[in-house]
C-alpha positions in Angstrom: 97.3 114.8 3.5 93.8 115.6 1.9 92.9 119.5 1.1 90.4 120.5 3.7 89.2 123.4 0.9 88.1 120.7 -1.3 87.0 118.2 1.5 84.8 120.3 3.7 83.6 116.9 5.9 84.4 115.9 10.0 87.2 114.2 9.9 86.4 110.1 10.5 86.8 109.1 13.7 90.2 107.8 15.0 91.6 104.6 14.8 92.0 102.9 18.2 95.7 103.0 18.6 98.4 103.4 21.9 100.6 105.7 22.5 103.8 105.1 24.3 106.0 107.1 26.7 108.8 105.6 25.4 107.9 107.7 22.4 108.0 110.9 23.8 109.4 113.6 21.8 109.6 117.1 22.3 107.1 119.3 20.5 108.4 120.9 16.7 106.8 124.2 17.8 106.8 126.4 20.8 103.6 128.2 21.0 104.2 131.2 22.7 101.3 133.3 23.4 97.3 132.8 22.4 94.9 135.4 21.6 91.4 133.8 21.4 88.3 135.9 20.2 84.7 134.5 21.0 81.7 135.2 19.6 79.4 133.4 22.1 75.9 131.8 21.7 75.1 128.5 23.0 73.8 127.3 19.2 76.6 128.1 17.4 80.1 130.6 18.9 82.6 131.6 16.5 86.6 131.5 17.4 89.2 133.2 16.1 92.1 131.9 17.2 96.3 133.6 16.7 99.5 131.8 17.9 102.6 132.8 18.4 104.9 129.8 17.1 108.4 129.6 17.1 110.4 127.1 15.8 112.0 124.6 18.5 115.4 123.7 16.8 116.5 123.0 13.2 113.9 121.2 11.6 111.5 121.4 8.3 108.5 120.0 9.4 105.3 121.8 9.6 103.5 123.1 12.3 100.0 120.3 13.5 97.6 121.1 14.9 95.1 118.7 16.7 91.8 119.4 16.5 88.4 116.7 17.1 85.2 117.9 15.3 86.5 120.7 14.1 86.5 122.7 10.5 88.4 125.3 9.8 86.3 128.4 7.9 89.8 130.8 8.2 93.3 130.2 7.7 96.3 132.8 8.0 99.4 133.1 8.8 101.5 137.0 9.3 97.9 138.3 8.2 98.2 136.7 4.7 97.5 133.4 2.9 98.3 129.8 4.2 99.3 126.8 2.7 97.6 124.4 4.6 95.5 121.0 4.8 93.5 118.2 7.4 95.4 115.1 8.2 92.4 113.0 9.3 91.6 115.8 12.2 94.8 117.7 12.7 95.5 120.7 10.9 99.4 120.6 9.2 100.8 124.5 8.2 104.0 125.1 6.4 105.7 127.6 7.5 109.2 129.8 6.6 111.5 130.8 9.3 111.8 130.3 12.7 108.4 132.4 13.8 105.5 133.5 13.0 101.7 134.3 14.2 99.2 131.6 12.8 95.1 132.3 12.6 92.4 130.1 12.4 88.6 130.3 12.8 85.9 127.4 13.4 82.5 127.7 14.7 81.2 125.1 17.0 78.2 124.6 18.7 78.2 124.2 22.8 74.8 122.9 22.8 75.2 120.2 20.8 78.0 118.9 23.1 76.1 116.1 25.1 80.7 115.2 25.8 80.9 117.9 28.4 84.3 118.6 27.0 85.9 121.8 25.2 82.6 124.3 25.3 79.6 123.5 26.0 76.1 124.5 27.7 75.3 123.5 31.1 71.8 124.6 32.1 71.7 128.6 30.6 75.7 128.8 31.1 78.7 128.3 29.0 81.5 126.9 30.4 84.3 124.7 29.4 86.1 122.0 30.2 89.6 121.1 28.5 92.0 118.2 30.3 93.6 116.5 28.9 92.8 117.1 25.5 89.0 119.1 25.3 90.8 122.3 23.8 91.1 120.9 20.8 87.1 121.2 20.6 87.7 124.8 21.3 90.5 125.4 18.0 93.1 124.1 16.6 96.3 123.9 19.2 99.0 122.0 19.4 97.3 120.9 22.6 100.2 119.4 24.6 100.5 120.0 28.5 104.6 120.9 27.4 103.4 123.8 25.8 103.0 126.6 28.3 101.7 130.1 26.8 100.2 133.2 27.5 96.6 133.9 26.5 94.6 136.9 26.2 90.7 136.2 26.1 88.1 138.4 24.0 84.4 137.0 24.7 81.9 138.8 23.0 78.0 138.0 23.7 74.2 138.8 24.6 74.5 140.6 27.8 70.6 139.7 28.8 72.0 136.3 28.6 74.9 135.9 29.4 75.9 139.2 32.0 78.7 137.3 33.5 81.8 136.9 30.8 84.6 135.1 33.2 87.9 133.6 31.4 91.5 132.8 33.3 93.6 135.3 34.9 93.1 139.7 35.4 90.3 141.0 33.1 91.3 144.1 31.8 88.6 145.9 30.1 84.8 145.7 29.8 82.3 147.5 27.4 78.9 147.6 26.0 78.4 146.8 22.5 76.2 147.3 20.0 72.3 145.6 19.7 72.4 144.8 23.5 75.3 142.6 23.3 79.1 143.1 25.5 82.1 142.4 26.2 85.1 141.2 28.2 88.5 141.1 27.8 91.1 138.6 30.4 94.6 138.4 30.0 96.7 135.1 32.2 100.6 136.6 33.0 101.3 133.3 33.5 102.3 131.3 31.0 100.1 127.6 31.4 99.8 124.4 29.1 95.8 124.8 27.1 94.4 121.9 28.9 94.5 124.8 32.0 92.5 127.1 29.5 88.7 128.5 31.0 85.9 130.6 30.1 82.7 130.8 31.6 79.6 132.7 30.5 76.1 133.1 32.1 73.9 134.7 34.5 75.4 133.5 37.7 75.8 135.5 41.4 79.0 136.2 43.5 79.4 135.3 47.1 82.9 137.9 47.2 85.5 137.6 49.8 89.2 137.9 50.1 91.5 137.0 51.7 94.8 138.9 52.8 98.5 136.8 52.2 101.1 136.5 54.1 102.7 139.0 52.0 100.0 142.0 52.7 98.6 141.1 48.9 94.4 141.5 49.0 93.2 138.4 46.8 89.2 139.3 46.2 88.2 135.9 46.1 84.4 134.8 44.1 82.0 131.8 43.5 80.0 132.2 41.9 76.3 130.3 41.3 72.9 130.4 40.8 71.4 133.6 42.7 69.1 131.0 43.9 72.2 129.3 45.5 74.2 131.7 47.1 73.2 130.9 50.1 74.5 127.3 49.8 78.2 128.8 48.9 79.4 130.1 53.0 80.8 126.5 53.6 83.0 126.3 50.2 84.3 129.9 50.4 85.7 129.5 54.1 86.9 126.2 52.5 89.1 128.2 49.7 90.1 130.8 52.4 91.3 128.1 55.0 92.9 126.4 52.1 95.5 129.8 51.3 95.8 129.5 54.5 97.4 126.6 54.9 99.2 126.0 51.9 101.1 129.3 53.3 101.8 127.9 56.4 102.8 124.3 55.3 104.4 124.9 52.4 105.3 128.2 52.4 103.1 129.5 48.6 101.5 132.6 48.3 99.0 133.1 45.6 100.1 134.2 42.9 96.2 136.4 40.9 94.9 139.1 42.4 91.8 137.3 41.8 90.1 133.8 42.2 87.3 132.5 41.1 85.6 130.0 41.4 81.7 128.3 39.3 79.8 126.3 40.1 77.9 123.9 37.0 75.1 121.3 36.9 76.8 119.0 34.3 80.4 118.1 34.4 82.1 115.0 34.0 84.7 115.2 36.7 84.9 116.7 40.6 86.5 119.8 39.8 88.9 121.3 37.0 91.9 123.4 38.7 91.8 126.5 35.9 95.0 128.9 36.9 92.5 131.3 38.7 89.1 130.6 37.1 88.2 127.0 38.7 84.8 124.8 37.6 84.1 122.7 39.9 80.8 120.3 39.6 78.1 122.1 41.9 78.1 119.1 44.4 81.8 120.0 45.1 80.4 123.9 46.1 76.6 124.0 47.5 75.7 122.6 50.7 73.8 123.4 53.9 72.1 121.4 56.9 69.3 120.6 54.5 70.4 119.1 51.7 74.4 117.6 52.5 75.6 115.6 54.6 78.3 116.3 56.9 80.4 113.5 54.5 78.9 116.3 51.4 80.6 119.0 53.8 83.6 117.0 53.9 84.4 116.2 50.4 83.3 120.5 49.3 86.5 121.5 52.1 88.7 118.6 50.7 87.6 119.2 47.0 87.9 123.1 47.4 91.3 122.6 48.9 92.6 120.0 46.0 91.8 122.6 43.4 93.1 125.3 45.2 96.1 123.4 45.8 96.7 123.3 42.0 97.9 126.3 41.6 101.4 125.1 42.4 101.5 121.4 42.1 100.0 121.2 38.7 99.6 124.5 36.9 102.9 126.9 38.0 104.2 122.7 37.9 102.6 121.2 34.8 103.2 117.7 33.0 105.5 117.3 31.1 103.0 114.3 28.9 100.2 113.0 30.6 102.1 109.5 31.6 102.8 111.9 34.7 99.7 112.8 35.2 100.5 111.4 39.0 103.6 114.3 39.5 100.3 117.5 40.1 97.5 114.7 40.8 99.2 112.0 43.6 100.7 115.2 45.0 98.1 117.2 45.4 96.0 113.8 46.7 98.1 113.8 48.8 98.5 118.0 50.1 94.8 117.6 50.1 94.4 114.2 52.2 96.9 116.6 54.5 94.6 119.5 54.8 92.2 117.9 55.8 93.5 115.7 57.9 94.5 119.5 60.2 91.1 120.6 60.1 89.6 117.6 61.3 90.3 114.9 62.8 93.8 113.0 61.9 93.4 109.3 62.8 89.5 108.8 61.3 90.6 110.5 58.1 93.7 108.5 57.0 91.5 105.1 57.8 88.5 106.9 55.2 91.7 107.6 53.0 92.9 104.0 53.2 89.2 103.0 53.1 88.7 103.9 49.3 92.2 103.4 48.5 91.2 99.7 49.3 87.5 99.9 48.3 88.8 101.1 44.5 92.7 101.0 44.1 93.3 97.3 45.5 91.0 96.1 43.1 92.0 98.0 40.4 95.4 97.3 41.1 94.0 93.4 40.9 92.1 92.8 37.9 92.5 93.4 34.0 93.0 97.2 34.4 96.0 97.5 36.5 98.6 99.5 35.8 101.7 101.6 37.2 101.1 104.8 38.8 103.4 106.2 35.4 101.4 104.2 33.7 103.6 103.0 30.0 100.4 103.6 27.5 97.1 104.1 26.9 94.8 104.8 24.0 92.3 107.2 26.1 93.9 109.0 28.4 90.9 109.7 30.5 91.1 106.7 31.2 94.2 107.2 33.3 92.2 109.5 36.3 91.9 106.3 38.1 92.3 105.4 41.4 96.4 104.3 41.0 97.1 107.7 39.6 95.2 109.8 42.4 95.3 107.8 45.4 98.5 105.0 45.1 100.2 108.5 43.9 99.0 110.0 47.1 100.5 107.4 49.0 103.8 107.5 47.2 103.9 110.8 48.1 103.6 110.1 51.7 105.8 106.9 51.4 108.6 109.7 50.9 107.3 112.5 53.1 107.9 109.1 55.9 111.7 107.6 54.8 112.5 111.6 54.8 110.6 112.9 57.8 108.1 116.3 57.6 111.4 118.9 57.5 113.7 117.3 54.7 110.4 117.1 52.6 109.8 120.2 53.2 113.1 121.1 51.9 112.7 119.4 49.1 108.9 120.4 47.9 110.5 123.9 48.3 113.7 122.8 46.1 111.1 121.4 44.0 108.9 124.2 43.3 111.6 126.4 43.0 113.6 124.9 40.3 110.6 123.9 38.4 108.2 126.5 38.5 106.9 127.7 34.9 107.8 124.6 33.5 106.8 120.9 32.4 108.1 118.1 34.2 108.1 114.8 34.9 107.6 112.5 37.9 111.6 111.9 38.0 112.1 115.9 38.5 110.2 115.3 41.8 111.5 112.2 43.2 114.9 113.8 41.9 114.5 116.9 44.2 113.6 114.6 47.1 116.8 112.8 46.9 119.0 116.1 46.6 116.9 117.6 49.3 117.1 114.5 51.8 120.7 113.4 50.9 118.8 109.7 49.9 119.1 107.1 47.4 115.9 106.8 45.9 116.7 104.4 42.9 115.0 100.9 44.3 111.5 103.4 45.5 110.8 104.5 41.8 109.6 101.0 41.4 106.7 102.7 43.1 106.4 104.5 40.1 106.9 101.4 37.2 105.3 98.2 39.1 101.7 97.4 39.2 100.1 95.7 42.1 99.7 96.0 45.4 103.2 94.6 47.3 101.9 91.6 50.0 104.1 90.9 52.9 103.8 88.3 55.4 104.7 88.7 58.6 105.9 86.5 62.2 106.4 87.6 64.9 108.5 85.2 67.6 110.6 85.9 70.9 113.2 84.2 72.7 115.0 85.0 75.4 115.2 89.4 75.4 115.3 89.2 71.5 111.8 89.3 69.6 112.2 88.5 66.3 110.6 90.1 62.8 110.7 87.7 59.8 109.4 89.9 56.3 108.9 88.4 52.8 107.3 91.1 49.8 105.7 89.7 47.3 104.7 92.5 43.8 102.6 90.1 42.1 102.1 89.7 38.3 100.1 92.2 36.8 98.5 92.2 33.1 102.2 93.1 31.1 104.3 92.8 34.4 105.6 89.5 36.0 108.9 88.6 38.0 108.8 92.2 39.6 111.8 93.5 41.9 111.8 93.9 45.7 110.5 97.0 46.3 111.0 99.9 49.0 108.2 99.6 51.8 108.3 102.0 54.6 106.4 99.8 57.5 105.6 102.0 60.9 106.1 98.9 63.6 105.3 98.4 67.2 106.1 95.9 69.7 103.6 96.1 72.2 103.1 94.7 75.7 100.2 91.6 75.8 100.0 92.2 79.7 99.3 96.3 80.3 99.4 97.5 76.3 102.4 99.6 76.9 104.9 100.2 74.0 108.0 97.7 74.7 109.6 98.5 70.6 108.6 101.6 68.4 110.4 101.3 64.7 110.3 102.4 60.9 111.3 99.1 59.2 112.6 99.8 55.9 111.8 96.9 54.0 113.9 96.5 50.6 114.4 92.9 50.0 112.3 90.3 49.5 113.5 88.4 52.8 114.5 90.2 55.6 114.9 90.1 59.4 114.6 92.3 61.7 115.8 91.7 65.6 114.3 94.0 68.6 116.8 93.6 71.5 115.2 94.2 75.2 111.9 92.7 74.7 111.8 90.6 78.4 108.0 89.6 77.5 106.2 88.4 74.3 105.2 91.4 72.5 102.2 92.0 70.3 103.2 92.8 66.9 101.6 96.3 65.6 103.0 96.6 61.7 101.7 99.4 59.0 100.8 101.6 61.3 99.0 104.9 60.1 99.1 102.6 57.1 102.3 103.7 56.4 102.8 101.5 52.6 99.5 100.7 50.5 100.3 97.1 51.0 98.1 94.1 51.8 99.7 92.8 55.2 99.4 88.8 55.7 100.6 87.6 59.3 100.1 84.2 61.4 98.7 86.5 64.2 96.0 84.7 66.0 92.6 86.2 66.8 93.6 86.8 70.8 96.1 89.3 69.4 93.6 91.2 67.6 91.6 91.3 70.1 94.3 92.7 72.1 95.2 95.7 70.0 92.0 96.8 69.0 91.5 97.0 72.7 94.6 99.0 73.2 96.7 99.6 70.7 98.1 103.3 71.0 98.1 103.9 67.4 94.2 104.6 67.0 94.9 103.4 63.1 96.4 100.2 64.3 93.4 99.6 66.6 90.6 99.9 64.0 93.1 97.9 61.6 93.1 95.2 64.3 89.0 95.2 65.0 88.0 95.0 60.8 90.6 92.2 60.5 89.3 90.4 63.9 86.1 90.9 61.6 87.5 90.3 58.0 88.4 86.5 59.3 85.4 85.9 60.6 83.5 86.2 57.2 86.1 85.0 54.9 86.6 81.6 57.7 82.3 81.8 57.2 82.3 81.8 53.2 85.2 79.8 52.9 83.2 76.8 55.1 79.9 77.4 54.6 79.5 77.8 58.7 77.9 81.3 60.6 80.6 83.6 61.7 82.0 83.2 64.9 81.1 86.0 66.1 81.8 86.3 70.4 85.2 87.9 69.9 84.2 90.3 67.5 80.7 91.5 69.9 83.5 91.1 72.9 85.7 94.2 71.0 82.9 95.4 69.5 81.7 96.1 73.5 85.5 97.9 74.4 85.3 99.9 71.4 82.5 101.3 72.1 82.3 101.5 75.7 86.2 103.2 75.5 85.6 107.0 76.5 89.3 107.9 75.4 88.2 107.1 71.5 86.2 109.9 69.5 82.8 108.8 68.4 83.6 109.1 64.5 86.5 106.2 65.2 84.6 103.9 66.8 81.9 104.2 63.8 84.7 103.6 61.4 86.1 100.0 63.9 82.9 98.9 64.0 81.6 99.0 60.8 81.2 95.7 58.9 83.8 95.3 56.0 82.1 96.1 53.0 81.4 93.3 51.2 83.6 94.3 48.5 86.3 94.3 50.6 85.1 90.7 52.1 85.5 89.3 48.0 88.9 90.8 47.5 90.2 88.5 50.2 88.7 85.1 48.1 90.3 83.5 45.2 86.5 83.1 43.5 83.6 85.6 44.8 80.1 84.0 45.7 78.5 87.1 46.0 75.2 85.1 47.7 78.0 83.6 50.5 79.4 86.8 50.9 76.4 88.3 51.8 75.3 86.2 54.1 78.6 85.4 55.9 78.1 89.8 56.5 74.4 89.6 57.3 74.8 87.5 59.6 78.1 89.2 61.6 76.3 92.4 61.6 72.7 91.1 63.1 74.8 88.7 65.6 76.9 91.8 66.4 73.3 93.9 66.6 71.2 91.0 68.9 74.5 90.9 71.3 75.0 94.5 72.0 71.3 96.2 71.3 71.1 98.0 74.6 74.7 99.9 73.6 73.7 100.6 70.4 70.4 102.1 70.9 72.0 104.3 73.6 75.1 104.9 70.7 71.9 105.8 68.4 70.3 108.1 70.7 73.2 110.3 71.2 72.9 112.7 68.4 74.3 116.6 67.9 72.2 119.5 66.3 72.8 119.8 62.6 74.6 123.1 62.5 77.1 120.8 64.6 80.0 120.6 62.3 82.0 120.4 64.6 84.8 116.7 65.0 82.2 115.7 68.0 79.5 116.3 66.5 80.2 115.0 63.2 81.1 111.4 64.2 78.5 111.3 66.8 75.9 111.2 63.8 78.2 109.0 61.9 78.0 106.6 64.9 74.7 106.7 65.2 73.8 106.2 61.6 76.1 102.8 61.9 74.9 102.0 65.3 70.5 102.1 63.5 72.2 100.0 61.0 73.7 97.1 63.2 70.5 97.4 64.6 68.8 96.8 61.8 70.6 93.9 60.5 69.9 92.3 64.1 66.1 92.8 64.3 64.5 94.2 61.1 61.1 95.2 62.0 62.4 97.2 65.6 64.5 98.6 62.7 62.3 99.8 60.4 60.4 101.8 63.3 63.7 103.3 64.7 65.3 104.2 61.3 61.6 105.8 60.3 61.6 108.1 63.7 64.8 108.8 63.1 64.2 109.7 60.1 61.6 111.8 60.9 63.3 113.9 63.6 66.5 114.7 61.6 67.1 118.2 61.5 70.1 117.6 58.9 70.8 115.5 55.8 73.3 113.3 58.0 70.9 111.6 60.1 67.9 111.7 56.6 70.3 109.8 55.3 71.2 107.2 57.3 67.8 106.6 58.1 67.0 106.0 54.2 70.5 103.6 54.2 69.0 101.0 56.8 65.6 101.6 55.0 66.3 100.9 51.3 67.1 97.7 52.4 63.9 96.5 54.3 61.0 95.1 53.2 59.2 97.3 55.7 56.1 100.0 54.5 58.5 102.7 56.7 60.7 102.2 53.8 58.3 103.5 51.1 56.7 106.1 53.6 59.9 107.4 53.7 61.7 108.0 50.3 58.3 109.6 49.0 58.5 111.7 51.9 62.2 112.2 50.7 60.8 112.7 47.3 58.4 115.1 47.7 60.9 117.0 49.7 63.8 117.8 47.2 62.1 117.0 43.7 63.2 120.4 42.3 66.6 119.3 43.7 68.6 118.0 41.6 71.7 117.5 44.1 70.0 116.0 47.2 67.4 114.0 44.4 71.0 112.3 43.2 70.5 110.7 46.8 67.4 109.3 46.7 68.6 107.7 43.4 71.8 106.4 44.7 70.1 105.2 48.1 67.7 103.0 46.2 70.3 101.5 43.7 72.7 100.4 46.4 70.0 98.9 48.2 70.6 95.8 50.2 67.0 93.9 48.7 65.8 90.5 46.8 63.6 93.2 44.2 66.6 96.1 43.6 67.4 95.2 40.4 63.8 95.9 39.0 63.7 98.7 40.9 66.8 100.4 38.8 65.9 98.8 36.1 62.2 100.8 36.6 64.4 103.9 38.1 65.9 104.4 34.4 62.4 105.5 32.9 62.0 107.9 35.6 61.1 111.5 34.6 63.8 112.8 36.5 66.3 110.4 34.9 68.7 111.6 32.2 71.2 109.9 30.9 72.8 113.7 29.6 74.3 114.2 33.5 76.9 112.5 34.8 75.7 112.9 38.9 72.6 111.6 37.8 73.8 108.8 35.3 76.5 108.0 38.2 74.2 108.0 41.2 72.0 105.0 39.7 73.8 103.0 37.5 77.2 104.0 39.3 76.1 103.2 42.9 74.3 99.4 40.7 77.5 98.2 39.8 79.1 98.8 43.2 76.0 96.5 44.9 78.0 93.6 45.0 74.9 91.4 46.1 72.4 92.8 43.8 74.5 93.2 40.9 75.6 89.9 41.0 72.4 88.2 40.5 72.9 85.0 39.7 70.4 85.4 36.5 72.9 88.1 35.3 70.9 90.5 34.5 72.5 93.1 36.4 75.3 92.9 33.2 72.9 93.2 30.7 71.0 96.5 32.2 74.4 98.0 32.9 76.0 96.5 29.5 73.4 98.2 28.1 73.8 101.4 29.8 77.5 101.8 29.1 76.2 101.9 25.2 74.0 104.5 25.5 76.3 106.6 27.7 79.2 106.5 25.1 76.7 107.7 22.2 76.6 110.8 24.4 79.4 111.1 26.8 82.2 108.3 26.0 84.8 109.5 28.9 81.6 109.2 31.9 80.1 105.1 29.8 84.0 104.4 30.4 84.0 105.0 34.2 80.6 102.3 34.2 82.7 99.1 32.6 85.1 98.4 35.6 83.0 96.5 37.4 82.2 93.8 34.9 86.4 93.9 33.9 87.1 91.4 36.7 84.5 88.6 36.0 87.6 86.1 36.2 87.1 86.9 39.7 84.0 84.8 40.4 82.7 81.9 39.5 82.4 80.3 36.8 79.0 80.7 35.9 78.6 84.4 36.6 81.8 84.8 35.3 80.6 83.6 31.6 77.7 86.0 31.8 79.7 88.9 33.2 82.1 88.1 29.6 79.2 87.8 27.2 78.7 91.9 28.9 81.4 92.4 27.3 81.8 91.3 24.5 77.8 93.0 23.7 79.3 96.0 24.2 82.9 95.8 22.3 80.3 94.8 19.0 78.8 97.9 19.6 78.2 99.9 16.1 80.1 103.0 17.1 82.3 102.5 20.3 84.4 105.2 21.7 88.1 104.4 22.5 87.0 105.6 25.9 84.8 102.4 26.1 87.0 100.1 23.4 90.5 100.1 25.9 88.3 99.7 29.3 86.3 96.1 27.6 89.4 95.5 25.7 91.8 95.3 28.1 89.1 93.8 30.2 88.6 90.9 27.5 92.6 90.9 27.3 92.0 92.1 23.6 94.8 94.3 24.6 
């Protein structure tokens, strides 16, 4: 250890070493209470912290407080001199006795904080982001989730610049100070981990409302934004009230404080943060109106508002013991927000949307170098594990347990979990144990879902003889980095046998697959049935079946399960696409066209379900089904199938495209019509680009809402037509002063299926409105470019070089955001040798960059199998 009083320089950068779950130990010292004083200024903020610490057990170890880019100006123990030193970035304090009050003072610089972790400046505001380890950038603290403390916060600031001062909990005092300054004091009576600390200061206006709880308590609600943005907060406020009511009705959970605040900020690494009583949101998940937000934006806002509110119980009142347990709060809460959104809209369509995301993001993650279990065993940088596996696959684990237990028993189990662990830092094991106790079931084998990475594959075949149908199942969990020879999982499969003649259900059963090889018999089946399996996507697996194309056509026509019907048509398309790629031929489209025609004509189906079912699978999804990906062949096959559908069904598609809904109609039916219009427009343009360009421009000009406007731009973005430039120029002129909406302008161009998109993206990186400092803008352009399968994987390798350069530049400003741009390069082994070599070289270029953060280092080194 080096005494900081003799070495005032900032500590050296930490080494990139791994942290292991098996090494978890309870803290040596608890922090029972935290008293913070802030003298706020964007250039220089003084932070004084007093920790009431208490020894945990019998030992003589000192108090270790984490710090990141902090220099102690003062260290005191019980008001007197302290014995202290720095060990790297940690502050080590020798303590006598079993309890003490430890005071430290530091100076921080919010306006220099480009990492957007800790206390930082954003558009004139000061705000915080502390999950997962940002609190140590504000003050010295153990900064681990298993240390829960009550907090009191005193803020002092210039009143003209920062008239609103917010923190967690309840405001207990405010007043005036000399020289135009003022203060506010907040107290949070509920013990919380440091990652849930929040503070916001700035010139803000509130959309104020209230909510009366099921026990008659009046809760004050505020959404704080810049005054000009107040008209765009109504949808978020309604979503908040809907969420509060839903959590009471479905889980019996009442809000506990007297005040709930939300603040929207423009610069934010995540979507939002559930800080106790003071949620801080990325503006894109709060602000919406008909002119600037799509239907998907409206749905996302409602889902994210619900997610962060639901965290009040599943994350705040019951939090994580350590960061390896992240899915305890995130997987459970994603499941809760998914169910909320199903109840607020269309259950079937929402399920399809969630599965589409899972397959597009999590399945590739499971099938690549960054594969990890829902409860990881180790990490170098924890922010790299805020992944689709932890969140989305974690939610699927909760869904499977509910399927196994049934909804009523599942509710009893969650009641037990919340009651038993209220005010505690818990583990995934604690959650599963509550499921077992309430349900009277043994979930020992089910726990493998938490520890085994990879997406299980289940091969299914159905035979029929006499009056018996025999379902044969074989499961395999593929090898992933660091894991091989895996054990069979518990896989709940909602299964039905359907009459091939009438479409009537013959039998329906929940099959629990627990063995590597298993047979299920269905008696009393007098005719050869159709197999409908994994209905509602009851398990996050890949089904490999020997069903004939004709069987899929039949299921797409009359399966009574909406998800299964969607799935049959999508699988039918995928089969033709994969055959075309592998054989170098054109897709055989007749069966697909017939199924799409039937789907469009079926008046029983809601429009949004039709749109999801007839949408040709993405190039990324096609690639996932191939051993080695040839992006050119995939792009060709998909374009040909879309053109065939569009040409054969032009009249039906034009009818769907013409059947719109007013932009202020946010009903399920209204949103569904707009979704179907957009898909139909894309298929028309795939068949006849010239007619499609004219129709899309008319679609754009007539639009009274952003959903229709963006759907037209999406189609135009990939066309070589004068209408394209005219529409994009008009969009820019209209929205150049609205940063959130302008993100769409960047994103659409980055995702365009045009031969010159790579050059366009390169030019846009030098555009006056592009900035590396705003995560939304960086993700809009570079994130969407990395997801553009055909263009990013241009055979020249220029796309890889561009992404590598952007990752290196972004890493110097914001390592967390930079690291999330790496995965498209990390799957280099899945591509044909020429592209694979270029992708690998781009990763090596990043790895060789000087001063690489541990965030990016971990992603790149794992992608190269170096860690």
